[in-house]
Rosetta silent file (secondary structure, phi, psi, omega in degrees, C-alpha in Angstrom):
SEQUENCE: XXXXXXXXXXXXXXXXXXXXXXXXXXXXXXXXXXXXXXXXXXXXXXXXXXXXXXXXXXXXXXXXXXXXXXXXXXXXXXXXXXXXXXXXXXXXXXXXXXXXXXXXXXXXXXXXXXXXXXXXXXXXXXXXXXXXXXXXXXXXXXXXXXXXXXXXXXXXXXXXXXXXXXXXXXXXXXXXXXXXXXXXXXXXXXXXXXXXXXXXXXXXXXXXXXXXXXXXXXXXXXXXXXXXXXXXXXXXXXXXXXXXXXXXXXXXXXXXXXXXXXXX
SCORE:     score description
SCORE:     0.000 S_00000001
   1 L     0.000  139.616 -179.350  -27.393  -23.595   -1.367 S_00000001
   2 L   -65.537  148.027  177.251  -24.481  -21.405   -2.400 S_00000001
   3 L   -94.298  112.764 -177.727  -24.675  -19.548   -5.704 S_00000001
   4 L  -103.302   19.641 -175.061  -21.701  -20.562   -7.857 S_00000001
   5 L   -79.298  -23.946 -176.736  -22.798  -18.645  -10.954 S_00000001
   6 L   -99.965  174.256  175.298  -20.510  -15.649  -10.440 S_00000001
   7 L   -99.811  128.250 -171.627  -16.750  -15.125  -10.219 S_00000001
   8 L   -58.541  -34.735 -173.397  -15.576  -14.485   -6.677 S_00000001
   9 L  -100.861    8.496 -178.932  -13.101  -11.748   -7.544 S_00000001
  10 L   -74.440  123.124  179.725  -15.183   -9.911  -10.167 S_00000001
  11 L  -111.504   17.421 -179.827  -15.599   -6.234   -9.209 S_00000001
  12 L   -57.276  131.938 -179.624  -17.484   -5.181  -12.335 S_00000001
  13 L    87.423   -6.999  178.001  -19.966   -2.415  -11.533 S_00000001
  14 L   -91.995  156.084  173.430  -18.247   -1.541   -8.250 S_00000001
  15 E  -128.000  147.981 -173.638  -16.521    1.741   -7.489 S_00000001
  16 E  -135.778  143.697  169.411  -13.611    2.329   -5.155 S_00000001
  17 E  -106.773  128.041  178.253  -11.832    5.208   -3.445 S_00000001
  18 E  -124.160  117.450  177.058   -8.117    4.609   -2.816 S_00000001
  19 E   -89.127  156.445 -177.666   -6.134    7.119   -0.753 S_00000001
  20 L    60.208   38.643 -170.032   -2.371    7.466   -1.083 S_00000001
  21 L  -101.746    9.184 -178.239   -2.756    6.026   -4.585 S_00000001
  22 L   -80.838   -8.665  178.402   -0.278    8.146   -6.545 S_00000001
  23 L  -167.903  173.407  172.053    2.523    5.623   -5.960 S_00000001
  24 H    60.967 -139.759 -175.687    3.553    2.506   -4.074 S_00000001
  25 H   -61.322  -43.326 -179.647    1.002    0.231   -2.454 S_00000001
  26 H   -61.147  -42.287  177.956   -1.937    2.531   -3.166 S_00000001
  27 H   -62.077  -46.236 -179.937   -1.092    2.716   -6.861 S_00000001
  28 H   -61.227  -40.876  179.010   -0.784   -1.075   -7.122 S_00000001
  29 H   -64.263  -45.228  179.234   -4.127   -1.551   -5.372 S_00000001
  30 H   -59.456  -43.042  179.471   -5.858    0.945   -7.659 S_00000001
  31 H   -62.008  -44.606 -176.889   -4.447   -0.802  -10.731 S_00000001
  32 H   -72.545  -35.629  175.899   -5.555   -4.256   -9.578 S_00000001
  33 H   -61.509  -44.362  178.805   -9.033   -3.125   -8.532 S_00000001
  34 H   -64.598  -40.149  179.424   -9.542   -1.641  -11.998 S_00000001
  35 H   -59.629  -31.275  179.471   -8.152   -4.775  -13.623 S_00000001
  36 L   -91.487    9.934  169.857  -10.861   -6.753  -11.824 S_00000001
  37 L   111.020   -8.304 -176.279  -13.577   -4.442  -13.130 S_00000001
  38 L   -77.980  154.579  166.215  -13.923   -1.650  -10.571 S_00000001
  39 E   -93.772  134.751 -166.668  -14.040    2.067  -11.291 S_00000001
  40 E  -128.840  131.707  167.464  -11.416    3.740   -9.130 S_00000001
  41 E   -91.972  121.356  179.675  -10.759    7.186   -7.709 S_00000001
  42 E   -96.614  116.804 -174.292   -7.008    7.681   -7.400 S_00000001
  43 E  -130.447  142.163  168.211   -6.300   10.152   -4.607 S_00000001
  44 E  -166.048 -173.541  178.829   -3.329   11.772   -2.881 S_00000001
  45 L   -72.717  -25.207 -172.905   -2.145   15.328   -2.272 S_00000001
  46 L   -98.493  104.696 -176.245   -0.426   15.506   -5.665 S_00000001
  47 H   -65.122  -41.408 -178.642   -2.961   15.844   -8.483 S_00000001
  48 H   -61.054  -42.682  179.097   -0.417   15.492  -11.279 S_00000001
  49 H   -66.016  -39.900  176.790    0.897   12.223   -9.846 S_00000001
  50 H   -63.217  -41.513 -179.085   -2.652   10.932   -9.383 S_00000001
  51 H   -63.385  -38.313  178.066   -3.523   11.902  -12.950 S_00000001
  52 H   -62.241  -41.582  177.887   -0.536    9.969  -14.271 S_00000001
  53 H   -66.157  -46.297  179.995   -1.709    6.855  -12.419 S_00000001
  54 H   -60.489  -43.141  178.745   -5.308    7.314  -13.573 S_00000001
  55 H   -61.372  -40.955  178.750   -4.186    7.809  -17.178 S_00000001
  56 H   -63.758  -40.828  178.178   -2.121    4.624  -16.992 S_00000001
  57 H   -65.233  -46.071 -178.624   -5.066    2.657  -15.631 S_00000001
  58 H   -61.914  -39.092  178.088   -7.443    3.990  -18.284 S_00000001
  59 H   -67.067  -43.518 -178.607   -4.988    3.119  -21.036 S_00000001
  60 H   -65.876  -37.087 -176.169   -4.375   -0.373  -19.652 S_00000001
  61 H   -90.290  -14.653 -179.732   -8.069   -1.130  -19.210 S_00000001
  62 L    68.044   29.229  178.609   -9.273    0.520  -22.395 S_00000001
  63 L  -157.460  168.203  177.691  -12.028    2.373  -20.584 S_00000001
  64 L   -82.695   74.211 -173.750  -12.546    5.362  -18.301 S_00000001
  65 L   -90.343  -15.183 -172.557  -11.901    3.262  -15.218 S_00000001
  66 E  -137.327  145.425  175.786  -10.050    5.812  -13.094 S_00000001
  67 E  -130.099  138.531  178.416  -10.384    9.431  -12.007 S_00000001
  68 E   -95.137  129.221  177.131   -7.725   11.523  -10.242 S_00000001
  69 E  -137.413  121.532  177.898   -8.804   13.616   -7.263 S_00000001
  70 E   -79.614  139.117  177.161   -6.364   15.503   -5.030 S_00000001
  71 L  -159.151  133.534  173.081   -7.078   15.471   -1.297 S_00000001
  72 L   -92.130  111.999 -172.232   -5.105   16.151    1.853 S_00000001
  73 L   -64.014  -16.047 -178.837   -6.326   13.483    4.266 S_00000001
  74 L   -79.168   -8.414 -178.531   -5.602   15.683    7.297 S_00000001
  75 L  -111.225  121.131 -178.558   -8.393   18.097    6.315 S_00000001
  76 H   -59.236  -38.968 -178.989  -12.011   17.045    6.835 S_00000001
  77 H   -64.021  -35.749  179.139  -13.206   19.400    4.082 S_00000001
  78 H   -67.204  -38.298  177.647  -10.818   17.768    1.606 S_00000001
  79 H   -67.024  -40.541  177.610  -12.162   14.336    2.474 S_00000001
  80 H   -61.665  -41.060  178.235  -15.730   15.547    2.044 S_00000001
  81 H   -66.281  -39.269  177.568  -14.814   16.941   -1.373 S_00000001
  82 H   -57.890  -49.235 -179.077  -13.099   13.668   -2.296 S_00000001
  83 H   -64.212  -43.458 -178.658  -16.215   11.660   -1.521 S_00000001
  84 H   -62.774  -43.134 -179.795  -18.503   14.135   -3.307 S_00000001
  85 H   -67.911  -37.432  176.491  -16.362   14.147   -6.461 S_00000001
  86 H   -61.622  -45.851 -178.411  -16.152   10.359   -6.469 S_00000001
  87 H   -64.992  -34.444  177.994  -19.918   10.083   -6.196 S_00000001
  88 H   -65.485  -36.055 -177.815  -20.392   12.578   -9.004 S_00000001
  89 H   -85.193  -44.911 -169.552  -18.157   10.500  -11.283 S_00000001
  90 H  -123.085   -3.036 -174.986  -18.873    6.921  -10.216 S_00000001
  91 L    87.275 -176.541 -178.615  -21.778    6.960   -7.749 S_00000001
  92 L   -59.210  136.120 -178.594  -21.673    5.849   -4.118 S_00000001
  93 L   -67.753  134.757  172.611  -18.473    3.994   -3.265 S_00000001
  94 L   -94.161  -22.088 -174.242  -18.731    0.236   -2.813 S_00000001
  95 E  -136.103  135.554  174.641  -15.088   -0.053   -1.740 S_00000001
  96 E  -128.244  123.864  176.163  -12.873    2.194    0.377 S_00000001
  97 E  -112.534  109.802  178.717   -9.134    1.627    0.678 S_00000001
  98 E   -92.421   93.118 -175.151   -7.551    3.748    3.443 S_00000001
  99 L  -108.853  -31.167 -174.861   -3.894    3.570    2.462 S_00000001
 100 L   -61.607  138.658  178.547   -2.481    7.078    2.947 S_00000001
 101 L  -159.709  164.023 -179.709   -0.319    7.542    6.040 S_00000001
 102 L  -134.603  159.302  168.538    2.582    9.628    7.312 S_00000001
 103 L  -147.017   89.313 -172.844    5.568    9.333    9.598 S_00000001
 104 L   -78.854    0.692 -176.194    7.123   12.784   10.063 S_00000001
 105 L  -140.136  146.288  178.303    9.693   11.708   12.639 S_00000001
 106 L  -134.517  118.992 -178.607   12.433    9.090   12.938 S_00000001
 107 L   141.375 -175.122 -177.533   14.081    8.399   16.278 S_00000001
 108 L   -59.698  146.753 -177.027   13.254    7.844   19.955 S_00000001
 109 H   -65.182  -24.402  179.871    9.759    8.797   21.063 S_00000001
 110 H   -63.703  -19.967 -178.371   11.172   11.141   23.724 S_00000001
 111 H   -92.167   -4.694 -178.705   12.233   13.456   20.893 S_00000001
 112 L   -70.616  139.149  173.606    8.800   13.707   19.299 S_00000001
 113 L   -89.131  161.680  176.281    7.067   17.046   19.419 S_00000001
 114 H   -59.544  -35.956 -179.793    3.363   17.416   20.118 S_00000001
 115 H   -64.453  -40.160  179.058    2.954   18.649   16.547 S_00000001
 116 H   -67.897  -41.371  177.710    4.551   15.485   15.143 S_00000001
 117 H   -63.452  -44.204  179.323    2.406   13.250   17.316 S_00000001
 118 H   -60.739  -40.199 -179.413   -0.719   15.147   16.316 S_00000001
 119 H   -65.730  -42.591  178.096    0.175   14.796   12.641 S_00000001
 120 H   -60.450  -48.545 -177.089    0.698   11.039   12.951 S_00000001
 121 H   -69.985  -38.127 -178.334   -2.593   10.515   14.776 S_00000001
 122 H   -65.961  -43.721 -176.589   -4.546   12.932   12.592 S_00000001
 123 H   -81.511  -37.429 -171.861   -3.394   11.395    9.304 S_00000001
 124 H   -91.491  -21.214 -178.747   -3.071    7.731   10.269 S_00000001
 125 H  -121.294  -58.724 -173.344   -6.097    7.311   12.547 S_00000001
 126 H   -61.953  -40.095 -179.513   -8.462   10.256   12.559 S_00000001
 127 H   -64.082  -38.184  177.165   -8.564   10.604    8.769 S_00000001
 128 H   -64.760  -42.758  177.499   -9.479    6.928    8.404 S_00000001
 129 H   -59.566  -47.762 -179.467  -12.191    7.333   11.036 S_00000001
 130 H   -61.500  -50.095 -174.811  -13.580   10.396    9.274 S_00000001
 131 H   -64.490  -39.771  177.109  -13.492    8.932    5.794 S_00000001
 132 H   -58.349  -45.044 -177.122  -15.112    5.669    6.880 S_00000001
 133 H   -75.247  -15.708  172.324  -18.013    7.534    8.464 S_00000001
 134 H   -78.822  -30.184 -172.544  -18.421    9.667    5.348 S_00000001
 135 H   -99.080  -40.732 -168.728  -18.662    6.608    3.108 S_00000001
 136 H   -67.649  -34.987  177.372  -20.173    3.742    5.104 S_00000001
 137 H   -58.961  -37.675  178.023  -23.670    5.152    5.800 S_00000001
 138 H   -74.195  -32.896  171.533  -24.281    5.387    2.043 S_00000001
 139 H   -57.533  -44.668 -178.970  -22.805    1.918    1.583 S_00000001
 140 H   -60.558  -40.965  178.913  -25.367    0.713    4.102 S_00000001
 141 H   -62.653  -30.307 -179.460  -28.196    2.341    2.155 S_00000001
 142 H   -87.894   -5.096  176.633  -27.059    0.450   -0.956 S_00000001
 143 L   106.525    3.553  175.805  -26.946   -2.882    0.864 S_00000001
 144 L   141.773  178.954 -179.467  -23.308   -3.200    1.861 S_00000001
 145 E   175.635 -177.023 -177.786  -19.684   -2.558    0.983 S_00000001
 146 E  -137.866  136.150  176.939  -16.071   -3.232    1.881 S_00000001
 147 E  -123.609  135.807  175.475  -13.424   -1.142    3.631 S_00000001
 148 E  -125.628  123.984  176.072   -9.722   -1.995    3.818 S_00000001
 149 E  -106.142  126.968  178.967   -7.361   -0.096    6.135 S_00000001
 150 E   -85.778  111.394  178.043   -3.646   -0.507    5.472 S_00000001
 151 L   -95.869 -137.317 -178.212   -1.929   -1.040    8.814 S_00000001
 152 L  -171.601  154.797  173.448    1.652   -2.318    9.243 S_00000001
 153 H   -67.193  -12.007  173.709    3.671   -4.990   11.017 S_00000001
 154 H   -63.284  -16.221  177.825    4.866   -2.048   13.110 S_00000001
 155 H   -70.220  -17.757 -170.979    1.559   -2.515   14.935 S_00000001
 156 L  -107.998  -10.512 -176.532    2.835   -5.762   16.463 S_00000001
 157 L  -134.054  156.509  172.920    6.374   -4.960   17.610 S_00000001
 158 L   -77.949  153.784  179.889    8.196   -2.231   19.451 S_00000001
 159 L  -149.975  127.251 -175.381   10.527   -0.002   17.479 S_00000001
 160 L   -74.181  -12.081 -174.303   13.016    2.525   18.810 S_00000001
 161 L  -115.034  -28.830  179.236   12.817    4.702   15.706 S_00000001
 162 L  -128.950   40.779 -174.142    9.222    4.667   14.430 S_00000001
 163 H   -60.200  -44.722 -176.921    7.429    3.822   17.654 S_00000001
 164 H   -71.237  -30.331  171.981    4.580    6.334   17.423 S_00000001
 165 H   -60.210  -44.013  176.849    3.913    5.287   13.834 S_00000001
 166 H   -61.439  -38.844  176.739    3.500    1.751   15.192 S_00000001
 167 H   -60.015  -44.040 -179.415    1.098    3.039   17.832 S_00000001
 168 H   -65.637  -36.385 -179.185   -1.030    4.621   15.121 S_00000001
 169 H   -73.774  -31.230  172.808   -1.019    1.435   13.056 S_00000001
 170 H   -66.448  -38.014  177.577   -2.050   -0.632   16.074 S_00000001
 171 H   -63.779  -34.958  177.289   -4.921    1.823   16.559 S_00000001
 172 H   -61.132  -37.459  176.891   -5.986    1.211   12.946 S_00000001
 173 H   -60.989  -43.137  179.288   -6.429   -2.475   13.752 S_00000001
 174 H   -71.940  -34.744  175.185   -8.752   -1.601   16.609 S_00000001
 175 H   -58.043  -45.361  179.377  -10.559    0.987   14.497 S_00000001
 176 H   -62.238  -41.601  179.923  -11.343   -1.751   11.982 S_00000001
 177 H   -63.752  -43.736  179.881  -12.607   -4.076   14.717 S_00000001
 178 H   -63.922  -44.956 -179.717  -14.858   -1.402   16.193 S_00000001
 179 H   -66.323  -33.302  177.992  -16.279   -0.402   12.812 S_00000001
 180 H   -63.144  -38.153  177.689  -16.817   -4.048   11.918 S_00000001
 181 H   -69.663  -41.479 -177.397  -19.015   -4.441   14.977 S_00000001
 182 H   -69.606  -41.269 -171.414  -20.899   -1.198   14.288 S_00000001
 183 H  -106.483   -6.926  176.503  -21.477   -1.681   10.561 S_00000001
 184 H   -53.536  -42.153  179.271  -21.482   -5.464   10.199 S_00000001
 185 H   -61.230  -18.694  176.024  -25.279   -5.589   10.633 S_00000001
 186 H   -96.504   16.237  177.343  -25.532   -3.367    7.513 S_00000001
 187 L    65.396   33.820  173.950  -23.449   -5.878    5.500 S_00000001
 188 E  -109.934  129.883 -177.835  -20.331   -3.700    5.523 S_00000001
 189 E  -107.842  132.981  179.191  -17.013   -5.459    6.057 S_00000001
 190 E  -126.558  117.871 -178.662  -13.971   -3.657    7.464 S_00000001
 191 E  -134.033  167.798 -179.852  -10.607   -5.415    7.450 S_00000001
 192 E  -120.835  156.827  166.781   -6.907   -4.549    7.608 S_00000001
 193 E  -122.930  132.527  177.961   -3.739   -5.478    5.779 S_00000001
 194 E  -114.674   96.072  178.793   -0.440   -5.242    7.664 S_00000001
 195 E   -75.248  154.619  166.724    2.466   -5.116    5.198 S_00000001
 196 L   -85.220 -152.216  179.587    6.071   -5.720    6.107 S_00000001
 197 L   -73.835  117.855 -179.830    8.853   -3.704    4.486 S_00000001
 198 E  -115.082  145.110 -178.263    7.735   -2.953    0.926 S_00000001
 199 L   -74.217   80.733  176.807    9.851   -1.214   -1.688 S_00000001
 200 L  -126.346  171.799  176.151    8.077    2.114   -1.618 S_00000001
 201 H   -57.874  -35.929 -176.452    9.179    5.709   -1.125 S_00000001
 202 H   -60.459  -35.417 -174.605    8.049    5.409    2.501 S_00000001
 203 H  -111.790   20.629 -171.698   10.615    2.674    3.278 S_00000001
 204 H   -65.878  -21.218  177.732   13.393    3.618    0.892 S_00000001
 205 H   -61.961  -27.064 -179.169   15.909    4.156    3.713 S_00000001
 206 H   -86.973  -39.774 -171.445   15.875    0.372    4.204 S_00000001
 207 H  -101.288  -14.598 -179.957   15.898   -0.938    0.649 S_00000001
 208 L   -79.076  -18.818  176.353   17.840    1.659   -1.347 S_00000001
 209 L   -94.056  111.039 -176.354   21.076    0.843    0.470 S_00000001
 210 H   -55.748  -36.529 -178.718   22.223   -2.571   -0.864 S_00000001
 211 H   -67.326  -44.463  178.663   24.160   -3.380    2.299 S_00000001
 212 H   -64.829  -44.429 -179.780   21.193   -2.660    4.566 S_00000001
 213 H   -59.830  -43.295 -179.654   18.832   -4.572    2.297 S_00000001
 214 H   -62.076  -43.414 -178.877   21.131   -7.603    2.268 S_00000001
 215 H   -61.574  -46.534 -176.869   21.443   -7.602    6.065 S_00000001
 216 H   -71.967  -44.388 -174.295   17.707   -7.423    6.672 S_00000001
 217 H   -71.824  -18.289  174.529   16.538   -9.745    3.939 S_00000001
 218 L   -63.955  -19.792 -179.602   18.908  -12.490    5.081 S_00000001
 219 L  -101.122   -8.844  177.940   16.601  -12.803    8.094 S_00000001
 220 L   -85.482  127.263 -176.808   13.297  -12.710    6.178 S_00000001
 221 L   -51.868  -37.589  178.291   12.157  -16.263    5.350 S_00000001
 222 L   -85.889    1.103  172.049   11.355  -15.338    1.732 S_00000001
 223 L    59.781   31.848  174.327   14.708  -13.514    1.528 S_00000001
 224 L  -160.705  157.878  168.551   13.388  -10.304   -0.002 S_00000001
 225 L   -78.549  163.997 -178.332   11.472   -7.154    0.774 S_00000001
 226 E   -80.280  162.784  170.704    7.997   -6.833   -0.659 S_00000001
 227 L  -110.165  152.972 -179.521    6.848   -5.141   -3.838 S_00000001
 228 H   -51.790  -37.608 -178.053    3.682   -3.000   -3.911 S_00000001
 229 H   -69.850  -16.285  175.071    1.891   -5.596   -6.007 S_00000001
 230 H   -65.949  -22.179 -178.455    2.489   -8.183   -3.263 S_00000001
 231 H   -94.355  -26.894 -171.452   -0.098   -6.278   -1.217 S_00000001
 232 H   -63.810  -36.017 -178.590   -2.622   -5.548   -3.964 S_00000001
 233 H   -60.905  -39.033  178.678   -3.976   -9.078   -4.273 S_00000001
 234 H   -66.611  -34.842  178.058   -5.138   -9.112   -0.669 S_00000001
 235 H   -66.089  -40.774  175.837   -6.903   -5.792   -1.201 S_00000001
 236 H   -61.860  -46.302  178.295   -8.762   -7.245   -4.195 S_00000001
 237 H   -55.957  -51.045 -176.671   -9.688  -10.292   -2.096 S_00000001
 238 H   -68.320  -21.971  179.432  -10.986   -8.230    0.815 S_00000001
 239 H   -86.420  -12.814 -169.459  -12.960   -6.001   -1.555 S_00000001
 240 L  -105.521  175.807  177.470  -14.609   -8.893   -3.365 S_00000001
 241 H   -66.616  -15.376  177.284  -17.241  -11.543   -2.716 S_00000001
 242 H   -63.036  -22.833 -178.689  -14.398  -13.949   -1.965 S_00000001
 243 H  -113.804   29.660 -171.484  -14.185  -12.282    1.466 S_00000001
 244 L   -69.037  -11.478  175.323  -17.904  -11.839    2.049 S_00000001
 245 L  -118.072   22.072  178.604  -17.754  -13.458    5.525 S_00000001
 246 L  -107.401  122.745 -173.373  -14.473  -11.851    6.617 S_00000001
 247 L  -151.690  132.438  177.535  -14.928   -8.923    8.959 S_00000001
 248 L    72.088   25.473 -175.071  -12.808   -7.119   11.539 S_00000001
 249 L  -114.137  175.440  178.154   -9.691   -9.111   10.665 S_00000001
 250 E  -132.957  139.284  171.481   -6.113   -8.481    9.587 S_00000001
 251 E  -111.648  119.586  176.682   -3.961  -10.100    6.908 S_00000001
 252 E   -91.153  125.554  179.911   -0.217   -9.821    7.534 S_00000001
 253 E  -126.766   97.542 -171.439    1.858   -9.808    4.337 S_00000001
 254 L  -142.936   16.775 -179.795    5.529   -9.602    5.221 S_00000001
 255 L    67.580   11.291 -177.594    7.385  -12.475    3.567 S_00000001
 256 L    92.975   13.419 -176.488    7.458  -14.193    6.957 S_00000001
 257 H   -53.615  -52.822 -174.611    9.224  -11.331    8.741 S_00000001
 258 H   -66.995  -40.253 -179.715    7.327  -11.615   12.006 S_00000001
 259 H   -76.723  -17.740 -177.913    7.439  -15.401   12.233 S_00000001
 260 H   -83.354  -45.808 -179.422   11.094  -15.374   11.179 S_00000001
 261 H  -151.729   20.085  169.821   12.663  -13.038   13.686 S_00000001
 262 L    76.903   24.302  174.823    9.987  -10.975   15.379 S_00000001
 263 L   106.583  177.403 -177.974   10.121   -7.791   13.358 S_00000001
 264 L  -100.917    0.000    0.000   12.722   -5.271   12.287 S_00000001
């Protein structure tokens, strides 16, 4: 018989690492995880920006719920230091949110340099692979955990301007499926979220121009671009007992973009 004594979304006593958490989607996820009881490491390359987010979380929650740790996801040593510092502050991570990503080029794929392609793959795929394998074995020793990789609706459609970014995000979906098969027997769940266009620094070329925003959102069924907090709820769900039998899956959160007109 199921145990109904607890609250499905309660993360009290859990700890989480969130990459790319100094702003945008990562910041919103870190805030919501803490709100639901988790202790959170806020990480990005910019320590000052991370500290501002951590300070805001600690003030809002009235406890030392967040710690700022700078890390460049493209460097394995930085990821190792991130995990070690998190464990020193909060113990072994129960939750890992792989949100940080880059797109250093905009335009046709024929114009991409090898260096740009390497940067996309190193930051958007390899860093997630590395970080997962740094964290998940210890999760397994503790009896389980949850990993969320932030993909994108770019994984599902072709795009003449950010095509290689889409390739990397499609690879993240498969990375999650492979890891779910490998680590599922140790009670570790790995899932993805694929956001549509969200009002973040990453997508500001689309939403900061009122004319462009109006043109695009007229075709989105919900008639607006997303906000970072529109993504955070799914991350809380996937990190919590509410998703304890969800593994190797993806949640698309795009206001109906893909079902409305097949992508941007």
